[in-house]
C-alpha positions in Angstrom: -108.9 173.0 128.1 -110.2 174.2 124.8 -111.5 177.6 123.8 -115.1 176.6 124.5 -114.3 175.9 128.1 -113.1 179.5 128.6 -114.8 181.8 126.0 -113.3 185.2 125.8 -110.1 184.4 127.6 -107.0 184.7 125.4 -104.8 181.7 125.2 -101.8 183.5 126.5 -103.5 184.6 129.7 -104.5 181.1 130.8 -102.5 179.4 133.6 -102.2 176.1 131.7 -99.6 177.4 129.2 -97.2 175.0 127.7 -93.5 175.5 128.5 -92.9 176.5 124.8 -95.6 179.2 125.0 -94.1 180.5 128.3 -90.6 180.6 126.7 -91.8 182.5 123.6 -93.7 185.0 125.8 -90.7 185.5 128.0 -88.3 185.9 125.0 -90.7 188.4 123.4 -90.6 190.5 126.6 -86.8 190.2 126.5 -86.7 191.5 122.9 -88.8 194.5 124.0 -86.6 195.3 127.0 -83.5 194.9 124.8 -84.9 197.3 122.2 -85.7 199.9 124.9 -82.2 199.5 126.4 -80.5 199.7 123.0 -82.3 202.9 122.5 -81.2 204.2 125.9 -77.6 203.2 125.1 -77.5 204.9 121.7 -79.4 208.0 122.9 -77.1 208.6 125.9 -74.0 207.9 123.9 -75.0 210.4 121.2 -75.9 213.0 123.8 -72.4 212.5 125.4 -70.8 212.8 121.9 -72.8 215.9 121.2 -71.9 217.6 124.5 -68.2 216.6 124.5 -67.4 216.6 120.8 -65.6 213.3 121.3 -65.9 210.9 118.4 -62.9 208.5 118.6 -60.2 207.1 120.8 -60.1 206.0 124.4 -62.4 208.9 125.3 -65.1 207.5 123.1 -64.6 204.1 124.8 -65.2 205.8 128.2 -68.4 207.5 126.9 -69.6 204.2 125.5 -68.9 202.6 128.9 -71.1 205.2 130.6 -74.0 204.8 128.2 -73.7 201.0 128.3 -73.6 201.0 132.1 -76.8 203.1 132.3 -78.5 200.8 129.9 -77.4 197.7 131.8 -78.8 199.0 135.1 -82.1 199.8 133.4 -82.0 196.4 131.7 -81.4 194.6 135.0 -84.5 196.1 136.6 -86.8 195.7 133.6 -85.7 192.1 133.1 -85.9 191.3 136.8 -89.4 192.6 137.3 -91.1 192.2 134.0 -89.3 189.6 131.7 -88.2 187.0 134.3 -90.4 188.2 137.3 -87.7 187.5 139.8 -88.5 187.7 143.5 -85.0 187.9 144.9 -84.7 189.2 148.5 -83.1 192.6 148.9 -79.9 191.3 150.5 -79.3 189.1 147.5 -79.5 192.0 145.0 -75.8 192.9 144.8 -74.9 189.3 143.9 -77.7 189.0 141.4 -76.8 192.3 139.8 -73.1 191.3 139.6 -74.1 188.1 137.8 -76.3 190.1 135.4 -73.5 192.6 134.7 -71.0 189.7 134.1 -73.4 188.1 131.6 -73.9 191.5 129.9 -70.1 192.1 129.6 -69.7 188.7 127.9 -72.5 189.7 125.6 -70.7 192.9 124.6 -67.5 191.0 123.9 -69.4 188.5 121.7 -71.1 191.5 119.9 -67.7 193.2 119.4 -66.0 190.1 118.1 -68.8 189.2 115.6 -69.0 192.8 114.4 -65.2 193.1 114.0 -64.8 189.7 112.5 -67.4 190.3 109.8 -66.3 193.8 108.9 -62.6 192.8 108.9 -62.6 189.4 107.2 -65.6 189.5 104.9 -65.7 192.2 102.3 -69.0 193.9 101.7 -71.3 191.7 99.7 -73.7 192.6 96.9 -72.0 195.9 96.3 -73.0 197.3 99.7 -71.1 200.3 101.0 -68.7 199.8 104.0 -71.1 201.7 106.3 -74.1 199.7 105.3 -72.1 196.4 105.6 -71.0 197.5 109.1 -74.7 198.1 110.1 -75.7 194.6 108.7 -72.8 193.1 110.7 -73.9 194.9 113.8 -77.4 193.4 113.4 -75.9 189.9 113.1 -73.7 190.6 116.1 -76.7 191.8 118.1 -78.5 188.5 117.3 -75.6 186.5 118.7 -75.2 188.5 121.9 -79.0 188.6 122.3 -79.1 184.8 122.4 -76.2 184.6 124.9 -77.8 187.3 127.1 -81.2 185.6 127.2 -79.7 182.2 128.0 -77.4 183.7 130.7 -80.1 185.7 132.3 -82.7 183.0 132.3 -80.5 180.1 133.5 -77.9 181.8 135.5 -79.1 185.1 136.9 -82.9 184.7 137.1 -83.1 181.0 137.4 -86.0 179.7 139.4 
């Protein structure tokens, strides 16, 4: 169909979308959900740091695990219902959530390895400070884990 056949109807609302358009739309939703959940993770972690005064060590790892877990639970429901529009039956939810959590854990490991690898083995480029370099490395790491998570969620957890 062309635009003349359906005047006033945006291309992305039509049912005859190409697989590429559907994938781009789904990935865009995934990016939005990821941004919201990253915000939840950072916000909760910073609240926990403020309340406890903990800024390092195993205690910080525990606080990070709490904030990460809350964000993952929110991410699961947002991705299930909005991004991937999954219609899993209630009795299958625990298995599906376990799969989602496993993919997310691998994503965190990928993120950590990329971040640590860049900041440990590549000195700051272009005269950047160590803090700014770490933030740039974190952005790159987030890109790698984002790709892993999308592929894992789409083809393993929310496959149709």
